[in-house]
SERO-4910 file (N, C-alpha, C, O; in steps of 0.05 Angstrom, whole numbers):
BEGIN
 pado doro    nc1    nc2    nc3   cac1   cac2   cac3    cc1    cc2    cc3    oc1    oc2    oc3
  Met    A  -1004  -1662   1434   -994  -1643   1454   -986  -1617   1439   -971  -1618   1419
  Lys    A   -995  -1594   1450   -988  -1568   1436   -960  -1560   1442   -952  -1561   1466
  Arg    A   -943  -1553   1422   -915  -1544   1426   -914  -1515   1435   -930  -1499   1425
  Arg    A   -895  -1507   1454   -892  -1479   1464   -875  -1465   1443   -855  -1475   1434
  Gly    A   -883  -1439   1436   -868  -1423   1418   -842  -1413   1429   -841  -1409   1453
  Gly    A   -821  -1409   1414   -795  -1399   1422   -777  -1390   1399   -786  -1391   1376
  Phe    A   -753  -1380   1405   -734  -1372   1385   -716  -1395   1376   -707  -1412   1392
  Thr    A   -711  -1395   1352   -693  -1416   1341   -664  -1406   1345   -660  -1382   1350
  Leu    A   -646  -1423   1342   -617  -1415   1345   -610  -1396   1323   -594  -1378   1328
  Leu    A   -621  -1399   1300   -614  -1380   1278   -624  -1352   1283   -611  -1333   1276
  Glu    A   -648  -1351   1296   -658  -1323   1303   -641  -1311   1324   -636  -1287   1323
  Met    A   -632  -1326   1344   -615  -1315   1365   -589  -1305   1354   -580  -1283   1362
  Ile    A   -577  -1319   1336   -552  -1310   1324   -557  -1285   1308   -540  -1267   1309
  Ala    A   -578  -1283   1294   -585  -1258   1278   -588  -1234   1297   -579  -1212   1291
  Val    A   -601  -1239   1320   -605  -1216   1339   -578  -1207   1350   -573  -1183   1351
  Val    A   -561  -1226   1357   -535  -1219   1367   -519  -1204   1347   -506  -1184   1354
  Val    A   -519  -1213   1322   -503  -1198   1301   -514  -1170   1297   -499  -1151   1294
  Leu    A   -541  -1168   1297   -553  -1142   1294   -546  -1122   1317   -541  -1098   1312
  Leu    A   -547  -1133   1341   -540  -1115   1363   -510  -1108   1363   -503  -1086   1370
  Gly    A   -494  -1126   1353   -465  -1118   1350   -460  -1097   1331   -444  -1079   1335
  Leu    A   -475  -1098   1308   -473  -1077   1288   -483  -1049   1299   -471  -1029   1293
  Val    A   -504  -1050   1315   -515  -1025   1326   -495  -1013   1345   -490   -989   1344
  Phe    A   -484  -1030   1364   -465  -1019   1383   -439  -1009   1370   -427   -990   1379
  Thr    A   -430  -1023   1349   -406  -1013   1334   -411   -986   1321   -394   -969   1323
  Ala    A   -435   -983   1309   -441   -957   1297   -443   -935   1317   -435   -912   1311
  Met    A   -454   -941   1341   -457   -921   1363   -428   -914   1373   -422   -891   1378
  Gly    A   -412   -934   1375   -384   -927   1384   -369   -910   1366   -355   -892   1374
  Met    A   -371   -915   1339   -358   -899   1319   -369   -870   1320   -354   -851   1317
  Phe    A   -396   -868   1324   -408   -841   1324   -397   -824   1348   -388   -801   1345
  Phe    A   -397   -837   1372   -387   -823   1396   -357   -816   1394   -348   -795   1403
  Arg    A   -342   -835   1381   -314   -830   1378   -309   -805   1361   -292   -788   1367
  Asp    A   -324   -803   1338   -321   -781   1320   -330   -755   1334   -319   -734   1330
  Ala    A   -351   -756   1351   -363   -733   1364   -344   -723   1386   -341   -699   1389
  Ile    A   -332   -742   1401   -316   -734   1424   -287   -729   1418   -274   -713   1432
  Gly    A   -277   -741   1396   -249   -739   1388   -239   -710   1386   -219   -704   1400
  Pro    A   -250   -692   1371   -240   -665   1370   -242   -651   1397   -224   -635   1404
  Thr    A   -262   -657   1412   -263   -644   1439   -241   -653   1456   -230   -637   1472
  Ala    A   -235   -680   1455   -214   -690   1472   -186   -679   1466   -170   -676   1484
  Thr    A   -181   -674   1440   -155   -664   1432   -153   -633   1433   -131   -623   1431
  Ala    A   -175   -619   1437   -176   -591   1437   -157   -579   1459   -142   -560   1453
  Pro    A   -156   -589   1483   -138   -578   1504   -109   -580   1495    -93   -561   1499
  Asp    A   -100   -603   1482    -73   -606   1473    -67   -585   1450    -46   -572   1450
  Gln    A    -86   -582   1433    -82   -561   1411    -80   -534   1422    -63   -518   1413
  Asn    A    -97   -527   1442    -97   -501   1453    -70   -496   1468    -60   -473   1467
  Glu    A    -60   -516   1482    -34   -513   1496    -12   -510   1476      6   -494   1481
  Ala    A    -12   -524   1454      9   -520   1434      8   -493   1421     29   -481   1415
  Thr    A    -16   -482   1417    -19   -456   1405     -9   -434   1425      5   -415   1418
  Arg    A    -16   -438   1450     -7   -419   1471     22   -420   1474     35   -399   1477
  Arg    A     35   -444   1473     64   -445   1475     77   -432   1452     97   -417   1456
  Gly    A     67   -436   1427     80   -423   1404     77   -393   1405     95   -379   1397
  Leu    A     54   -382   1414     50   -353   1415     68   -340   1436     79   -319   1431
  Leu    A     71   -353   1459     89   -343   1480    117   -343   1470    132   -324   1476
  Leu    A    126   -363   1456    153   -365   1447    159   -344   1427    179   -330   1430
  Ile    A    143   -340   1407    147   -320   1386    146   -291   1397    161   -274   1389
  Asp    A    128   -287   1416    127   -260   1430    153   -255   1445    162   -232   1445
  Arg    A    164   -275   1457    190   -271   1472    212   -262   1453    228   -244   1459
  Ile    A    214   -275   1430    234   -267   1410    228   -239   1400    247   -224   1397
  Ala    A    203   -233   1394    195   -207   1383    203   -184   1403    211   -162   1395
  Arg    A    199   -189   1428    206   -167   1448    235   -161   1448    243   -138   1449
  Asp    A    253   -183   1446    281   -178   1445    289   -163   1419    306   -144   1421
  Leu    A    278   -170   1396    285   -157   1371    274   -129   1371    288   -112   1361
  Ala    A    251   -123   1383    241    -96   1384    259    -77   1401    258    -53   1398
  Gly    A    274    -89   1419    292    -74   1436    320    -72   1425    337    -60   1439
  Ala    A    326    -82   1401    352    -82   1390    363    -53   1389    350    -34   1380
  Thr    A    388    -50   1398    400    -22   1400    428    -24   1387    442    -44   1390
  Leu    A    434     -2   1374    461     -1   1360    472     27   1362    457     46   1359
  Val    A    497     30   1367    512     55   1367    530     55   1342    546     37   1338
  Glu    A    527     76   1325    543     77   1301    572     80   1308    580     92   1327
  Lys    A    589     68   1290    618     68   1296    629     95   1286    627    101   1262
  Pro    A    641    110   1304    656    134   1294    677    128   1273    689    106   1275
  Glu    A    682    145   1254    700    140   1233    728    133   1241    742    118   1227
  Glu    A    737    145   1263    765    142   1271    768    117   1288    791    111   1296
  Val    A    748    103   1295    749     80   1312    754     55   1295    741     51   1274
  Asp    A    774     38   1303    779     13   1290    754     -5   1293    743     -8   1315
  Pro    A    744    -17   1271    720    -34   1273    723    -56   1293    704    -63   1306
  Leu    A    747    -67   1296    751    -88   1315    748    -80   1344    744    -96   1362
  Glu    A    751    -53   1349    748    -43   1376    720    -32   1382    716    -21   1403
  His    A    702    -37   1364    675    -27   1367    656    -50   1375    651    -68   1359
  Pro    A    646    -52   1400    632    -76   1409    603    -77   1400    591    -99   1401
  Trp    A    591    -55   1391    563    -56   1384    558    -72   1359    572    -68   1339
  Leu    A    538    -89   1360    534   -108   1337    504   -117   1334    490   -120   1354
  Phe    A    496   -120   1309    472   -135   1303    480   -155   1281    486   -147   1259
  Phe    A    481   -180   1289    491   -201   1272    470   -224   1269    459   -233   1289
  Ala    A    466   -233   1244    447   -255   1240    457   -270   1215    464   -258   1195
  Glu    A    456   -296   1217    464   -313   1194    446   -337   1192    435   -347   1212
  Ala    A    441   -346   1166    424   -367   1160    440   -392   1154    457   -392   1136
  Arg    A    434   -413   1169    449   -438   1164    431   -462   1158    440   -483   1149
  Arg    A    405   -457   1162    386   -480   1158    362   -470   1141    348   -451   1148
  Gly    A    357   -483   1119    332   -479   1104    330   -451   1093    349   -436   1090
  Gly    A    305   -444   1086    299   -418   1073    283   -400   1090    272   -380   1080
  Asp    A    280   -406   1117    263   -389   1134    279   -365   1144    267   -348   1157
  Gly    A    304   -363   1138    319   -339   1147    340   -347   1167    348   -370   1170
  Ala    A    350   -326   1182    371   -329   1201    363   -346   1224    341   -342   1236
  Asp    A    379   -367   1231    373   -382   1254    395   -380   1275    394   -395   1295
  Arg    A    413   -361   1271    435   -354   1291    435   -324   1292    442   -311   1272
  Leu    A    428   -312   1315    427   -283   1319    443   -275   1344    443   -289   1364
  Lys    A    455   -251   1342    467   -240   1365    466   -209   1362    474   -198   1342
  Phe    A    456   -196   1383    452   -167   1381    450   -154   1409    445   -168   1428
  Asp    A    454   -129   1410    451   -113   1435    422   -104   1437    410    -96   1417
  Ala    A    412   -105   1461    383    -99   1464    378    -86   1491    393    -91   1510
  Arg    A    357    -69   1492    347    -58   1516    322    -72   1523    305    -79   1507
  Gly    A    320    -76   1550    296    -90   1560    290    -81   1588    295    -58   1595
  Thr    A    279    -99   1604    271    -93   1631    296    -94   1649    308   -115   1652
  Pro    A    303    -72   1663    327    -72   1679    326    -92   1702    304    -97   1713
  Ser    A    349   -102   1709    351   -122   1732    347   -107   1759    352    -83   1761
  Asp    A    339   -122   1779    338   -110   1806    365   -108   1819    368    -95   1840
  Ala    A    386   -119   1808    412   -117   1819    423    -89   1821    416    -72   1803
  Pro    A    438    -83   1841    449    -55   1844    466    -47   1819    482    -63   1810
  His    A    463    -23   1809    477    -11   1788    473    -26   1761    488    -22   1743
  Ala    A    452    -42   1760    446    -56   1735    432    -38   1715    417    -20   1723
  Thr    A    437    -42   1690    424    -27   1669    405    -45   1653    404    -70   1658
  Asp    A    390    -33   1635    372    -50   1619    384    -59   1593    370    -70   1576
  Leu    A    411    -55   1590    424    -64   1566    437    -92   1569    449    -98   1589
  Ser    A    433   -108   1547    446   -135   1549    453   -143   1520    444   -131   1500
  Val    A    469   -163   1518    475   -177   1493    458   -202   1492    457   -217   1511
  Val    A    443   -205   1470    424   -228   1468    433   -245   1443    442   -235   1423
  Ala    A    429   -271   1446    434   -288   1424    413   -310   1423    403   -320   1443
  Tyr    A    405   -317   1399    387   -340   1393    400   -357   1373    413   -348   1354
  Phe    A    398   -384   1377    408   -404   1359    394   -430   1363    383   -436   1384
  Thr    A    396   -447   1341    383   -474   1343    405   -495   1344    428   -489   1336
  Glu    A    399   -518   1355    417   -541   1355    400   -566   1353    376   -566   1359
  Pro    A    411   -588   1344    396   -613   1343    384   -621   1369    397   -619   1390
  Gly    A    359   -632   1369    346   -640   1393    350   -670   1397    366   -682   1382
  Asp    A    337   -682   1416    339   -711   1422    328   -728   1400    339   -749   1394
  Ala    A    306   -719   1388    293   -733   1367    301   -720   1340    320   -705   1338
  Asp    A    285   -725   1320    291   -711   1294    279   -684   1293    261   -679   1277
  Asp    A    288   -667   1312    277   -640   1314    298   -621   1323    322   -628   1323
  Leu    A    291   -596   1330    311   -577   1339    302   -565   1366    279   -565   1374
  Arg    A    322   -555   1380    316   -541   1405    327   -511   1400    347   -507   1387
  Leu    A    312   -493   1412    318   -464   1408    331   -455   1434    319   -458   1456
  Val    A    355   -443   1433    370   -434   1456    371   -403   1456    377   -390   1436
  Arg    A    366   -392   1480    370   -363   1483    393   -359   1503    394   -373   1523
  Trp    A    410   -340   1497    433   -332   1514    433   -303   1518    427   -287   1499
  Ser    A    440   -294   1541    442   -265   1546    464   -260   1566    470   -276   1584
  Ser    A    476   -236   1564    497   -226   1581    493   -196   1587    487   -181   1568
  Pro    A    495   -188   1612    490   -160   1618    513   -141   1611    511   -117   1616
  Ala    A    535   -153   1600    558   -136   1595    566   -138   1566    567   -160   1555
  Leu    A    572   -115   1554    582   -115   1525    610   -125   1525    625   -120   1545
  Pro    A    619   -137   1505    648   -146   1502    664   -121   1499    655    -99   1492
  Glu    A    690   -125   1503    708   -102   1501    714    -95   1471    722    -73   1466
  Ser    A    709   -114   1453    714   -109   1425    694   -124   1408    678   -139   1419
  Leu    A    695   -121   1382    675   -134   1364    677   -165   1368    699   -177   1368
  Asp    A    654   -177   1372    653   -206   1377    628   -218   1363    606   -216   1373
  Arg    A    633   -230   1340    609   -241   1325    606   -272   1330    588   -285   1319
  Ser    A    623   -283   1348    620   -311   1354    595   -314   1372    588   -297   1388
  Leu    A    583   -338   1368    559   -344   1384    566   -364   1406    583   -381   1402
  Pro    A    553   -361   1429    560   -380   1451    547   -407   1446    533   -411   1426
  Ser    A    552   -425   1464    540   -452   1462    520   -454   1484    518   -437   1501
  Ser    A    504   -476   1483    482   -480   1501    493   -487   1530    478   -487   1549
  Ser    A    519   -493   1532    530   -499   1558    543   -475   1572    551   -477   1595
  Asp    A    543   -452   1558    555   -428   1569    537   -415   1590    512   -419   1589
  Asp    A    548   -400   1608    532   -386   1628    514   -366   1614    522   -353   1594
  Gly    A    490   -364   1622    470   -345   1611    454   -358   1589    437   -345   1577
  Ala    A    459   -384   1582    445   -398   1561    424   -417   1573    429   -431   1593
  His    A    400   -418   1560    381   -438   1569    363   -445   1545    358   -429   1527
  Val    A    354   -470   1546    337   -479   1524    309   -466   1528    295   -470   1547
  Leu    A    302   -451   1507    276   -437   1506    254   -455   1498    231   -453   1508
  Ala    A    260   -474   1480    238   -493   1470    251   -517   1458    272   -515   1445
  Asn    A    238   -539   1461    245   -565   1448    222   -570   1427    200   -559   1428
  Gly    A    229   -588   1408    209   -598   1390    203   -579   1367    181   -579   1356
  Leu    A    223   -562   1360    219   -545   1336    226   -560   1311    244   -577   1311
  Thr    A    212   -555   1290    218   -566   1264    232   -544   1246    247   -551   1228
  Arg    A    226   -519   1252    237   -497   1236    239   -472   1252    223   -468   1270
  Phe    A    259   -455   1246    262   -429   1258    278   -411   1240    299   -419   1230
  Gly    A    270   -387   1236    285   -368   1220    273   -340   1222    250   -335   1230
  Val    A    290   -321   1216    283   -292   1217    292   -280   1190    314   -284   1181
  Gln    A    273   -265   1177    279   -250   1153    278   -220   1162    263   -212   1179
  Phe    A    296   -205   1148    298   -176   1155    292   -158   1131    297   -165   1108
  Val    A    281   -135   1137    274   -115   1116    291    -91   1120    292    -80   1142
  Asp    A    305    -82   1098    322    -59   1101    308    -33   1093    284    -34   1087
  Glu    A    322    -10   1092    310     15   1088    297     17   1061    279     33   1057
  Asp    A    306      1   1042    295      2   1015    271    -17   1012    260    -19    990
  Gly    A    264    -31   1033    242    -50   1031    249    -77   1022    231    -93   1018
  Ala    A    275    -82   1018    284   -108   1007    287   -128   1031    294   -120   1054
  Thr    A    280   -153   1026    282   -174   1047    308   -189   1044    316   -196   1022
  Thr    A    320   -196   1067    346   -209   1068    346   -230   1091    335   -224   1112
  Pro    A    358   -252   1088    359   -272   1109    382   -268   1129    385   -284   1147
  Ser    A    399   -249   1124    423   -245   1142    427   -216   1145    416   -199   1131
  Trp    A    444   -210   1166    450   -182   1172    476   -180   1188    480   -197   1206
  Asp    A    493   -162   1182    518   -158   1196    525   -128   1197    534   -117   1177
  Ser    A    520   -116   1220    524    -87   1222    553    -79   1223    559    -55   1224
  Ser    A    572    -98   1223    601    -92   1223    612    -91   1195    635    -84   1193
  Thr    A    597    -99   1175    607    -98   1147    605    -70   1136    591    -52   1147
  Leu    A    619    -65   1113    618    -39   1101    589    -31   1091    580     -9   1094
  Glu    A    576    -52   1080    549    -47   1068    530    -39   1089    514    -21   1085
  Arg    A    529    -51   1112    510    -47   1132    522    -35   1158    511    -38   1180
  Ser    A    545    -21   1155    558     -9   1178    539     10   1194    528     29   1183
  Gly    A    536      3   1220    520     22   1237    490     21   1230    476     40   1237
  Lys    A    480      0   1217    452      0   1208    437    -23   1222    449    -44   1228
  Leu    A    411    -17   1228    394    -38   1238    373    -44   1217    367    -26   1201
  Pro    A    360    -67   1216    338    -71   1198    314    -54   1207    312    -45   1230
  Ile    A    297    -49   1188    272    -34   1194    252    -52   1209    238    -43   1228
  Ser    A    251    -77   1201    233    -96   1213    243   -124   1209    262   -128   1194
  Ala    A    231   -143   1223    239   -171   1222    214   -188   1220    193   -181   1232
  Glu    A    216   -210   1205    193   -229   1203    203   -256   1216    221   -269   1205
  Ile    A    191   -264   1238    199   -287   1253    180   -310   1244    156   -307   1244
  Thr    A    193   -333   1238    177   -357   1232    189   -380   1249    213   -385   1250
  Leu    A    170   -394   1262    179   -418   1276    157   -439   1274    133   -432   1271
  Ala    A    164   -464   1275    144   -486   1273    149   -507   1295    172   -514   1299
  Leu    A    130   -516   1309    132   -535   1329    120   -563   1319     99   -563   1307
  Ala    A    133   -585   1324    125   -611   1316     97   -616   1329     93   -613   1353
  Asp    A     78   -624   1312     50   -629   1322     38   -650   1305     31   -645   1282
  Ala    A     35   -674   1316     23   -696   1301     -5   -692   1292    -14   -704   1273
  Thr    A    -20   -674   1306    -47   -669   1300    -51   -649   1277    -73   -647   1266
  Ala    A    -30   -634   1270    -31   -614   1249    -29   -628   1222    -18   -649   1219
  Pro    A    -41   -615   1201    -41   -627   1174    -13   -634   1164    -10   -656   1153
  Glu    A      6   -618   1167     33   -622   1157     52   -633   1178     76   -634   1174
  Gly    A     42   -640   1201     58   -651   1222     72   -629   1239     89   -635   1257
  Glu    A     65   -604   1234     77   -583   1249     57   -558   1251     41   -554   1233
  Arg    A     60   -544   1272     44   -520   1277     61   -495   1272     82   -492   1286
  Val    A     54   -478   1252     72   -456   1244     61   -431   1257     37   -426   1258
  Phe    A     81   -414   1266     75   -388   1277     93   -367   1263    116   -373   1257
  Ala    A     82   -344   1259     97   -322   1245     89   -296   1257     66   -292   1265
  Lys    A    108   -277   1259    103   -251   1270    123   -231   1258    147   -237   1256
  Arg    A    112   -208   1251    130   -186   1242    132   -166   1265    113   -158   1277
  Val    A    157   -157   1269    164   -138   1290    179   -116   1278    198   -120   1263
  Val    A    171    -91   1286    185    -67   1278    208    -61   1297    205    -65   1321
  Met    A    230    -51   1287    252    -43   1303    250    -13   1308    260      2   1292
  Pro    A    237     -5   1330    231     24   1333    255     40   1342    254     65   1339
  Ile    A    275     28   1352    299     43   1361    320     44   1339    332     24   1332
  Arg    A    324     68   1328    343     71   1306    372     73   1318    375     80   1341
  Pro    A    392     67   1301    419     69   1311    426     98   1321    417    118   1310
  Ile    A    441     98   1342    449    123   1355    476    133   1344    495    118   1344
  Asp    A    477    157   1335    502    169   1326    513    187   1348    504    210   1352
  Leu    A    532    176   1363    543    191   1386    556    217   1376    554    238   1390
  Glu    A    570    217   1354    584    241   1344    565    264   1340    570    286   1349
  Lys    A    543    258   1327    522    279   1322    509    287   1348    503    311   1352
  Thr    A    504    269   1366    492    275   1392    510    294   1407    500    315   1417
  Leu    A    536    287   1410    554    304   1424    558    331   1411    560    351   1424
  Lys    A    559    330   1384    562    356   1370    538    374   1374    541    399   1375
  Gly    A    515    362   1375    490    378   1380    491    391   1408    482    413   1412
  Glu    A    503    377   1427    504    388   1454    526    409   1457    527    424   1477
  Ser    A    543    411   1437    566    431   1439    557    459   1432    570    479   1438
  Gly    A    532    461   1419    521    488   1415    529    499   1389    526    523   1385
  Asp    A    538    483   1370    545    493   1342    519    497   1327    509    478   1315
  Asp    A    508    522   1325    483    528   1315    481    522   1285    460    512   1276
  Asp    A    502    529   1269    501    525   1241    497    495   1234    480    488   1218
  Glu    A    513    479   1247    513    450   1241    486    437   1252    475    418   1241
  Asp    A    477    449   1275    453    439   1286    428    444   1267    410    428   1265
  Asn    A    429    469   1253    408    475   1235    408    457   1211    388    448   1201
  Glu    A    433    451   1201    436    433   1179    425    406   1185    413    393   1168
  Asp    A    430    396   1209    420    370   1217    390    370   1219    377    351   1211
  Glu    A    378    392   1229    350    394   1230    337    393   1203    316    381   1199
  Asp    A    350    408   1184    339    408   1157    340    381   1144    321    373   1130
  Asp    A    363    367   1149    366    342   1136    346    321   1148    338    302   1134
  Gly    A    337    326   1174    320    307   1187    291    312   1183    274    298   1193
  Glu    A    284    334   1168    256    340   1164    242    319   1146    253    311   1125
  Cys    A    219    310   1154    204    290   1139    177    288   1150    171    297   1172
  Val    A    159    275   1134    131    270   1144    133    244   1161    143    223   1151
  Thr    A    124    246   1186    126    223   1203    104    204   1196     85    211   1182
  Val    A    107    179   1207     87    158   1204     61    167   1216     40    163   1204
  Gly    A     62    179   1239     37    189   1251     23    210   1235     -2    210   1233
  Glu    A     38    229   1224     26    250   1207     13    239   1182     -9    247   1173
  Cys    A     28    219   1170     18    206   1145     -8    191   1151    -28    193   1136
  Val    A     -8    176   1173    -32    159   1179    -56    177   1185    -78    172   1177
  Asp    A    -51    199   1201    -73    218   1207    -83    232   1182   -107    236   1180
  Ala    A    -66    238   1164    -76    252   1140    -89    233   1121   -104    242   1103
  Asn    A    -85    208   1123    -98    187   1106   -114    167   1123   -112    143   1118
  Ala    A   -130    177   1142   -143    160   1161   -162    141   1147   -164    118   1155
  Ala    A   -177    149   1127   -196    132   1113   -181    110   1099   -188     86   1102
  Asn    A   -159    117   1085   -144     96   1070   -130     76   1089   -128     52   1083
  Phe    A   -122     86   1112   -109     68   1131   -130     50   1143   -124     26   1147
  Ala    A   -154     60   1150   -175     42   1160   -182     21   1140   -186     -2   1147
  Ala    A   -184     28   1114   -190      9   1093   -167    -12   1092   -173    -36   1088
  Phe    A   -143     -3   1094   -120    -22   1093   -121    -42   1116   -116    -66   1113
  Leu    A   -128    -31   1140   -129    -50   1163   -152    -71   1160   -149    -93   1169
  Ala    A   -173    -62   1147   -196    -81   1144   -188   -104   1125   -202   -125   1125
  Thr    A   -167   -102   1110   -159   -125   1092   -138   -142   1105   -131   -163   1093
  Gln    A   -128   -135   1129   -107   -150   1140   -118   -172   1159   -138   -168   1173
  Pro    A   -103   -194   1160   -112   -216   1178   -107   -210   1208   -121   -221   1225
  Asp    A    -89   -193   1214    -83   -185   1242    -80   -155   1243    -58   -145   1246
  Pro    A   -102   -140   1242   -100   -111   1243    -90    -99   1268    -78    -78   1268
  Ala    A    -94   -113   1291    -84   -104   1316    -53   -103   1316    -41    -84   1327
  Ala    A    -41   -123   1304    -11   -124   1303      0   -102   1284     21    -91   1290
  Ile    A    -15    -96   1262     -7    -75   1245     -8    -48   1259     10    -32   1257
  Gln    A    -30    -44   1273    -34    -19   1288    -12    -15   1309     -2      7   1313
  Ala    A     -5    -37   1322     16    -36   1344     42    -28   1331     56    -11   1342
  Asn    A     49    -40   1307     74    -33   1294     74     -4   1285     94     10   1287
  Val    A     51      6   1276     51     35   1267     54     52   1292     69     72   1291
  Asp    A     40     45   1314     42     63   1337     71     63   1349     79     83   1361
  Ala    A     86     41   1344    114     40   1355    132     58   1339    152     67   1350
  Val    A    126     65   1314    143     81   1297    130    107   1287    138    118   1266
  Arg    A    112    117   1303     97    141   1295    115    164   1290    108    181   1272
  Asn    A    137    167   1303    155    190   1301    177    187   1279    193    205   1276
  Gln    A    177    164   1265    197    160   1246    188    169   1218    164    171   1214
  Cys    A    206    173   1200    198    182   1173    181    161   1158    189    138   1155
  Ala    A    158    170   1149    139    152   1135    152    139   1110    147    116   1104
  Ala    A    168    155   1096    179    146   1071    199    122   1076    204    106   1058
  Asp    A    211    122   1100    231    101   1107    217     76   1118    226     54   1113
  Val    A    196     79   1133    185     58   1148    161     45   1134    160     20   1132
  Leu    A    142     61   1125    117     48   1115    121     28   1092    109      6   1092
  Pro    A    139     34   1072    143     13   1051    154    -13   1064    147    -35   1054
  Ala    A    171    -11   1084    181    -36   1096    160    -51   1110    162    -76   1112
  Leu    A    139    -38   1119    116    -51   1132     95    -60   1112     75    -73   1119
  Gly    A    100    -53   1086     80    -62   1066     55    -46   1066     34    -55   1059
  Ile    A     57    -20   1075     33     -3   1078     35     20   1057     55     35   1057
  Asp    A     15     21   1040     14     41   1019    -14     54   1022    -35     42   1013
  Ile    A    -15     78   1034    -40     91   1040    -43    118   1027    -62    133   1032
  Gly    A    -24    125   1010    -26    151    996      1    166    997     21    157   1007
  Asp    A      0    190    985     24    207    984     27    222   1010     10    237   1019
  Cys    A     51    217   1023     56    230   1049     78    250   1047     90    257   1068
  Glu    A     86    259   1023    107    278   1021     98    306   1027    114    325   1026
***
């Protein structure tokens, strides 16, 4: 009797094992192919969140306003202040308090002036939360104390920070992690610019955090009320002296005179649009005072 052909048990096991290896390889391939696409929305949202946060801080700093203290006024009776201190790490000041101009409120008789503070505090996990506080009224006297997150006007701006700090550049181009406009050294002075650094916890990032940084120019220089009032009094001799002392080549004049060098400088920068925006914000200020602080060397502007 002729035997019918068929598969042996050993052949069936071999086929099953082979199919298992094929399906495993296909699964790994699709996982690697789809994985980056699946996490892209989360990464984009984290980037958007970080950029919005650092832009919010930059807008406040760009509006920083200071009135110089008249000589005869007791420093403790002078409420105008720009104060920043560093208490965590080497990223710069993590506690700031300053007067700033911004968008005026819709409330009757409201002005666009406010006192703004930023500070960090421990979060629920091993991270930090960033708190922003603001008040529409200046204090009656000098007040360097910072509010708490439970005070009126305070709200948590972001959770999940790993780092936050601000470095400042003075008129000589030197970088410092702190600032106090009420001290003798920096009396009535504002920084030329500030470098903001913050990092958000992100398990998908190589170092476990996503870092954001932005430089902002302080375009509003301190206001000297004594000189302003004196100029309005009509004292021609002193007015002329002030005009002579204030003569300088502006940022706009320097950039226009060195257009080719400035274009070449922008081409080497990772964010030329931000550099251009900073320059546009300070076009009427003295080039010798501002350009070195921005790290821009495009030629002789004297």
